Structure formats: structure tokens, C-alpha cells
Legacy VTK file of the C-alpha trace (Angstrom):
# vtk DataFile Version 3.0
C-alpha trace
ASCII
DATASET POLYDATA
POINTS 113 float
0.000 0.000 0.000
1.115 3.561 -0.695
-0.069 6.734 1.054
0.665 10.283 -0.083
-0.254 13.532 1.641
-0.810 16.855 -0.134
-1.579 20.089 1.671
-3.711 22.726 -0.027
-3.446 26.542 0.229
-6.686 26.625 2.250
-5.071 24.349 4.905
-7.108 21.303 3.888
-5.212 18.074 3.272
-5.770 15.249 0.792
-4.487 11.833 1.817
-4.347 9.491 -1.186
-4.343 5.748 -0.547
-3.396 3.140 -3.154
-3.423 -0.652 -2.856
-4.845 -2.967 -0.211
-5.870 -1.455 3.100
-5.734 -4.350 5.517
-4.215 -5.562 8.773
-0.747 -5.643 7.222
-0.857 -2.089 5.866
-3.384 -0.014 7.824
-0.673 1.267 10.173
0.765 3.293 7.261
-2.559 5.104 6.865
-2.977 5.501 10.627
0.478 7.072 10.940
-0.237 9.482 8.070
-3.606 10.449 9.561
-2.031 10.973 12.989
0.325 13.527 11.444
-2.331 15.523 9.581
-4.861 15.385 12.418
-2.380 16.740 14.954
-3.576 20.350 14.701
-6.704 22.329 15.570
-9.597 22.131 13.122
-8.132 19.610 10.673
-9.867 19.279 7.316
-8.875 16.021 5.691
-10.115 14.176 2.612
-9.024 10.569 2.132
-8.934 9.756 -1.595
-9.881 6.080 -1.925
-9.810 5.830 -5.733
-6.769 3.559 -5.637
-7.927 1.262 -2.840
-8.385 -2.256 -4.176
-9.401 -3.936 -0.891
-10.301 -2.782 2.616
-10.860 -4.893 5.720
-12.064 -4.000 9.219
-8.643 -2.635 10.153
-8.890 -0.081 7.350
-12.437 0.812 8.346
-11.233 1.306 11.909
-8.573 3.750 10.689
-11.334 5.825 9.056
-13.440 5.826 12.230
-10.531 6.751 14.486
-9.486 9.541 12.105
-13.052 10.838 11.868
-13.468 10.858 15.657
-10.135 12.576 16.181
-10.890 15.251 13.565
-14.311 15.967 15.101
-12.810 16.201 18.591
-10.418 18.870 17.273
-13.162 20.881 15.571
-12.525 19.598 12.071
-13.595 16.815 9.753
-12.379 13.777 7.862
-14.191 12.883 4.641
-13.866 9.938 2.290
-13.836 10.389 -1.488
-13.855 8.252 -4.631
-14.596 4.830 -3.144
-14.849 1.952 -5.602
-18.277 0.335 -5.915
-17.084 -2.438 -3.560
-15.850 0.021 -0.962
-18.904 2.291 -1.289
-21.150 -0.715 -0.618
-19.005 -1.758 2.336
-19.109 1.758 3.840
-22.886 1.827 3.427
-23.364 -1.666 4.864
-21.385 -0.964 8.037
-23.004 2.466 8.507
-19.950 4.628 7.910
-21.428 6.356 4.861
-24.052 7.931 7.131
-21.622 8.666 9.955
-18.980 10.465 7.934
-19.071 12.179 4.578
-18.513 9.975 1.548
-18.212 11.853 -1.748
-17.873 10.794 -5.393
-14.864 13.101 -5.941
-12.156 14.804 -3.924
-13.285 18.187 -5.274
-16.828 17.642 -3.965
-15.510 16.570 -0.557
-13.366 19.691 -0.309
-16.149 21.984 -1.545
-18.881 20.818 0.855
-19.399 23.616 3.364
-22.171 21.840 5.275
-19.810 20.286 7.706
LINES 1 114
113 0 1 2 3 4 5 6 7 8 9 10 11 12 13 14 15 16 17 18 19 20 21 22 23 24 25 26 27 28 29 30 31 32 33 34 35 36 37 38 39 40 41 42 43 44 45 46 47 48 49 50 51 52 53 54 55 56 57 58 59 60 61 62 63 64 65 66 67 68 69 70 71 72 73 74 75 76 77 78 79 80 81 82 83 84 85 86 87 88 89 90 91 92 93 94 95 96 97 98 99 100 101 102 103 104 105 106 107 108 109 110 111 112
């Protein structure tokens, strides 16, 4: 799995994940999220377009990141999930709990919260 982090001029951050997000690799995402969530009011979009597989460990990383962002007055949003991942997020209730968007641009542009 590969994770890249890009900061934007408006202080939002896009974390792009590629490959399998599972028990063997989720720590890479968790470490990256820890770094970008370590500030007041973080605004983070996780780009999932390149995620081929995600297990419960990956889902847990999303939940922990979301909770940490909210506790700091910010948000963590998910963007570009594959059909498999979108169905998984819906099935486990995460699509309703945190924002899931079809594109990174839409996730960054949403001012509702």
C-alpha cells in the first residue's frame, strides 16, 4: 500500500491511498492520519480511488481519524470509493456517519460540515 499527503493553500489536506488497506498495511494510513490530524480544526479528505481492498482494520482507521478530527473541531471525509468500498461503507453504517463523496473536489467543496 502507498499513502501520499498533499496540503492545499486553504489548509485542507488530501491523503491518497493506493493498494490494499488491511491488517498488514493499515498502520501506514494511521500514521499518516495521525500527522495531519495533529492540529486544531483539521480538514482532511481521504482519496480512496486507488484502494483495491479494505478490511475492518482499514475501516477502523477511518473511524478513528473521523473521531479525532471531530474532537479537534474539524472533519475527515472519504472520497472516490470503488463500488465495492462504497457498498461496504454503506453496509457498516460509515457512509451515514462520515461524509462519503464521489470526488475529492466535492468533498473539499462541501461547506455543510
